[in-house]
N, C-alpha and C positions, 0 to 999 in steps of 0.2 A: 349743824350740821352741814356740809359742802355737798354736793349735786352732786356728786360721786356715792357718797356712803348713803344720800335720800334714794337714789336711784335703785341702787344693794338691798336695801332695805322694804324697798318697794315690791321688787324682784322675789323675793323669798315665797312671797308665797304660789309659786310654781313648783319652790320645792325640788331646785336645781342642782343638780349633782358638780355645774360649779356655771360659776359665771364670772365675767372679765369686760372691763369694764374703760376705756382708753375716752381722754379728753381731750378731743381735740379743735377745741375753742383758737389756739393759739391760732392754729391753720385760714381759720376762718375771717381776723384781725379784720374789718374795716368792712366787710360784707353786709351788705341790708337787710337787716333782723336782728344781727348779731350783738348789736349790746343788746339788745331782751335777754338774752337768754345762751345758752354753748350747746356745741355741739359736742354730740356723743357717741362711739360706736360701744354697741353691745354684743358678746359673744357669748350664748348661753345654752348647755345643753339642761336639758330637762326631759323625764317618761313622758310628762303629760304631754309634750305634742307628738306621740307617738297617734299614725292616722292621721295629722292632720295637712293641708295643706299649707305652704307659706303666708297666703293672706291670711287666715285662721290663726297660724300662728305670732305673726306680729300682732291681729289684733287681742290679742291671751299680753302681751307686752307692752300691749298700746292702756289695757284695763288696767294691769297691776301699774303700771307706768302714774293712770290719773290727768292730776290737773300740774301733775309738772309739764307736762308737755303744752301747756296756757302761759309758765312763766320762766321757769330754770331752764327750760331745754327750746331748742330753736329746731333743732336737729337730730334726729336718730337714726342712726342705721344697727339693723339687728341681722344677727347670724345665730339662727335660730334651729339649735336641732337634734335630736334626740341621742341615747346612750348609743346606740347601736349602730347609728350613722358616723360618731367621732374613732 
């Protein structure tokens, strides 16, 4: 399973209405640290983010992603919104 599929699988626990994942690894070729993991952007819309600030939303995403951040992912940009914010 590739990293995008793994991310999508892990993020399923947030019961998102939508998830879009962009692999931007090719834009960071040669970057120190990029050899060990990819660069990804996650756009996620989920009701679980309601009433939470940006830091709390990102923590939920990082908790869901778990150990991928210590291997397959070098950098993760997160755009986390509620359905009402879309």
